[in-house]
DRENSEKOL-529440 format. One line per 10 residues: number of its first residue (from 0); for each residue z, x, y of C-alpha. Coordinates in steps of 0.05 Angstrom, whole numbers, always signed. Layout:
N
NUM) Z,X,Y ~ ...;
// end
This chain:
278
0) -301,+1492,-3185 ~ -330,+1445,-3155 ~ -335,+1376,-3182 ~ -388,+1323,-3171 ~ -335,+1274,-3169 ~ -270,+1248,-3190 ~ -264,+1249,-3268 ~ -219,+1195,-3305 ~ -177,+1202,-3360 ~ -107,+1199,-3396;
10) -46,+1234,-3410 ~ -48,+1251,-3482 ~ -86,+1210,-3539 ~ -111,+1138,-3510 ~ -72,+1085,-3546 ~ -132,+1058,-3577 ~ -146,+1119,-3617 ~ -136,+1099,-3690 ~ -108,+1174,-3705 ~ -56,+1171,-3658;
20) -35,+1247,-3666 ~ -97,+1275,-3663 ~ -120,+1305,-3605 ~ -195,+1315,-3628 ~ -194,+1239,-3652 ~ -172,+1232,-3577 ~ -226,+1265,-3538 ~ -276,+1225,-3580 ~ -243,+1162,-3569 ~ -252,+1181,-3493;
30) -313,+1191,-3497 ~ -338,+1126,-3530 ~ -287,+1092,-3479 ~ -340,+1118,-3432 ~ -275,+1159,-3391 ~ -292,+1233,-3377 ~ -226,+1275,-3394 ~ -164,+1280,-3424 ~ -98,+1320,-3416 ~ -68,+1348,-3477;
40) +16,+1337,-3470 ~ +53,+1384,-3493 ~ +118,+1350,-3476 ~ +147,+1368,-3538 ~ +139,+1426,-3552 ~ +79,+1477,-3547 ~ +54,+1469,-3627 ~ -12,+1468,-3649 ~ -55,+1489,-3705 ~ -114,+1544,-3692;
50) -168,+1497,-3724 ~ -143,+1435,-3678 ~ -151,+1477,-3623 ~ -215,+1510,-3641 ~ -241,+1443,-3656 ~ -217,+1414,-3589 ~ -251,+1467,-3555 ~ -318,+1454,-3593 ~ -316,+1373,-3583 ~ -287,+1378,-3514;
60) -360,+1431,-3496 ~ -406,+1382,-3538 ~ -389,+1320,-3502 ~ -372,+1341,-3446 ~ -305,+1314,-3431 ~ -261,+1371,-3400 ~ -185,+1382,-3419 ~ -132,+1394,-3378 ~ -56,+1399,-3408 ~ +13,+1387,-3388;
70) +75,+1436,-3412 ~ +139,+1423,-3439 ~ +190,+1381,-3399 ~ +251,+1424,-3414 ~ +224,+1479,-3361 ~ +273,+1493,-3314 ~ +265,+1561,-3264 ~ +322,+1559,-3232 ~ +375,+1555,-3302 ~ +437,+1572,-3304;
80) +429,+1627,-3352 ~ +381,+1678,-3347 ~ +357,+1669,-3420 ~ +336,+1597,-3406 ~ +290,+1619,-3345 ~ +264,+1668,-3388 ~ +243,+1615,-3442 ~ +209,+1571,-3391 ~ +171,+1632,-3372 ~ +151,+1640,-3442;
90) +141,+1566,-3448 ~ +95,+1566,-3387 ~ +57,+1628,-3419 ~ +50,+1592,-3487 ~ +25,+1532,-3456 ~ -26,+1568,-3419 ~ -49,+1610,-3485 ~ -60,+1545,-3526 ~ -90,+1514,-3470 ~ -137,+1569,-3458;
100) -154,+1572,-3539 ~ -176,+1491,-3523 ~ -213,+1510,-3465 ~ -175,+1474,-3415 ~ -180,+1498,-3348 ~ -121,+1469,-3307 ~ -38,+1465,-3335 ~ +10,+1430,-3309 ~ +92,+1429,-3308 ~ +153,+1414,-3276;
110) +174,+1471,-3251 ~ +251,+1461,-3236 ~ +315,+1418,-3216 ~ +349,+1446,-3147 ~ +419,+1436,-3199 ~ +449,+1429,-3119 ~ +432,+1502,-3096 ~ +390,+1508,-3031 ~ +312,+1484,-3037 ~ +301,+1553,-3004;
120) +342,+1595,-3058 ~ +299,+1562,-3111 ~ +232,+1566,-3080 ~ +245,+1639,-3083 ~ +264,+1640,-3159 ~ +206,+1591,-3176 ~ +163,+1634,-3135 ~ +190,+1700,-3171 ~ +175,+1667,-3237 ~ +109,+1650,-3231;
130) +89,+1721,-3191 ~ +113,+1741,-3268 ~ +71,+1694,-3299 ~ +1,+1698,-3265 ~ +15,+1778,-3274 ~ +21,+1767,-3349 ~ -30,+1719,-3361 ~ -76,+1776,-3322 ~ -58,+1825,-3368 ~ -76,+1765,-3428;
140) -152,+1760,-3393 ~ -122,+1681,-3386 ~ -160,+1655,-3335 ~ -122,+1582,-3322 ~ -97,+1544,-3264 ~ -29,+1540,-3247 ~ -9,+1469,-3222 ~ +69,+1458,-3212 ~ +75,+1387,-3211 ~ +89,+1346,-3152;
150) +164,+1315,-3184 ~ +181,+1244,-3174 ~ +267,+1256,-3170 ~ +296,+1280,-3120 ~ +337,+1325,-3157 ~ +270,+1361,-3180 ~ +238,+1425,-3144 ~ +173,+1398,-3132 ~ +152,+1370,-3060 ~ +97,+1368,-3024;
160) +114,+1428,-2977 ~ +142,+1464,-3032 ~ +80,+1465,-3071 ~ +40,+1477,-3009 ~ +72,+1540,-2997 ~ +78,+1560,-3066 ~ -2,+1549,-3078 ~ -6,+1599,-3014 ~ +40,+1649,-3044 ~ +14,+1652,-3121;
170) -63,+1661,-3127 ~ -76,+1619,-3194 ~ -26,+1562,-3166 ~ -48,+1493,-3137 ~ -16,+1432,-3126 ~ -22,+1378,-3186 ~ -14,+1321,-3145 ~ +25,+1269,-3170 ~ +10,+1215,-3117 ~ +63,+1167,-3160;
180) +109,+1218,-3148 ~ +103,+1229,-3076 ~ +111,+1150,-3068 ~ +172,+1150,-3105 ~ +208,+1215,-3077 ~ +196,+1204,-3009 ~ +184,+1121,-2997 ~ +134,+1126,-2958 ~ +52,+1155,-2974 ~ +33,+1090,-3003;
190) -30,+1068,-2953 ~ -97,+1104,-2935 ~ -77,+1119,-2877 ~ -13,+1165,-2904 ~ -66,+1190,-2959 ~ -114,+1210,-2911 ~ -62,+1251,-2875 ~ -41,+1279,-2944 ~ -113,+1301,-2961 ~ -128,+1331,-2896;
200) -60,+1365,-2899 ~ -81,+1403,-2969 ~ -152,+1417,-2941 ~ -123,+1450,-2876 ~ -72,+1490,-2909 ~ -105,+1510,-2979 ~ -177,+1500,-2960 ~ -230,+1456,-2973 ~ -232,+1487,-3052 ~ -165,+1444,-3065;
210) -195,+1381,-3039 ~ -262,+1394,-3089 ~ -220,+1414,-3146 ~ -156,+1364,-3155 ~ -104,+1362,-3214 ~ -87,+1285,-3193 ~ -25,+1240,-3236 ~ -36,+1164,-3220 ~ +8,+1117,-3256 ~ +50,+1047,-3234;
220) +117,+1068,-3215 ~ +193,+1036,-3209 ~ +234,+1069,-3163 ~ +303,+1076,-3132 ~ +343,+1114,-3087 ~ +339,+1176,-3124 ~ +267,+1173,-3134 ~ +226,+1146,-3196 ~ +257,+1106,-3264 ~ +193,+1105,-3301;
230) +121,+1095,-3311 ~ +89,+1027,-3304 ~ +21,+990,-3312 ~ -11,+989,-3245 ~ -7,+917,-3236 ~ +69,+914,-3243 ~ +80,+966,-3198 ~ +76,+965,-3112 ~ +36,+1025,-3120 ~ -23,+1023,-3080;
240) -78,+1062,-3120 ~ -131,+1032,-3092 ~ -117,+1051,-3024 ~ -110,+1125,-3054 ~ -179,+1121,-3090 ~ -208,+1098,-3023 ~ -179,+1157,-2984 ~ -200,+1210,-3040 ~ -273,+1172,-3041 ~ -266,+1182,-2965;
250) -259,+1252,-2962 ~ -313,+1264,-3029 ~ -252,+1291,-3070 ~ -273,+1328,-3136 ~ -222,+1340,-3196 ~ -185,+1304,-3255 ~ -149,+1242,-3245 ~ -112,+1236,-3302 ~ -65,+1164,-3313 ~ +2,+1163,-3333;
260) +10,+1097,-3344 ~ +35,+1062,-3404 ~ -25,+1028,-3419 ~ -60,+1090,-3411 ~ -143,+1082,-3422 ~ -136,+1006,-3389 ~ -119,+1035,-3326 ~ -155,+1097,-3326 ~ -221,+1047,-3340 ~ -195,+1003,-3278;
270) -187,+1055,-3236 ~ -256,+1094,-3255 ~ -290,+1026,-3247 ~ -257,+1013,-3175 ~ -273,+1079,-3158 ~ -349,+1073,-3177 ~ -355,+1010,-3142 ~ -336,+1041,-3078;
// end
C-alpha cells in the first residue's frame, strides 16, 4: 500500500469522545477533529463484540479513517513456560483475527522480554513463533501486517537491528517504529541527522515500500538508564518530534503516525499541523 502522505491519529479512542469506551464513537470523533486514523487498543485483552467489529469496519470505510491495532501487553514469546509462549502466540492470532474483522491492515505488539537470555537465542525463539503465526494466519486467509514494536526498555526484545533482521526473515513482518522508544532505549536518535540515518537504513535494508508504508508511534517520553519510564505530552519532553517530522517529510515517507501522549488528540493534531506546514 502506498500512502499519499503520513496519516495522524491516536492510540485508542480520543479523550474528548463522549462515549470513551466506544471505538465506533472514537472513529467519528477522529473525523470531527480532522485527524486521519485510529489505533484500536487491545492492551488488556482481545475482547470485542461482533456487532462492534462490523460497525467499526463500516464507519472506518465510510469516513475514510483507517485503523491499526495494538495487541495485549502480556505477550512474551520468550516466556519460561511453553504454555505461556503458546498463549502469547494465541493472543497475537486473536488480535489479528479481530483486527481483520474491523478492517485494520496493520497490528503491533511487544514481542518478548530477554529474561536475561542471550539476545541471539531470544531472536531465534521470536522468529520461530512469528513463522508459526504467519503460517496459521495464511491458512485463515487473514492478510495483516505484523508489526513487532521497537521497544523502549533495554530488558525488552525489539531493538532497531532486531526488527530489521526479523522483517528480512518473516514476509508479513515490518517494524512498528516507535521513535520515542528508540530515543529512550539508546539515549541517541534525537536529531534530524540521526532520524535521516534511521530512515535511510530502513530503506536500504528493507526496501522503499517500508518507508512508503510505515506504522509509527510518537509521544513525549521520560527516560532513565534502563530506557523509557512513561509517556509524556510532547511539550513536557526532550524528544525532538519536530526534527523527526522534518526527516519524514524529506524522505517523503507514508503511513500511520499514532500518538501515544496522555493528551492523545491534542498532540496528534499538533504533529499533523506542523507536518502539513513543512
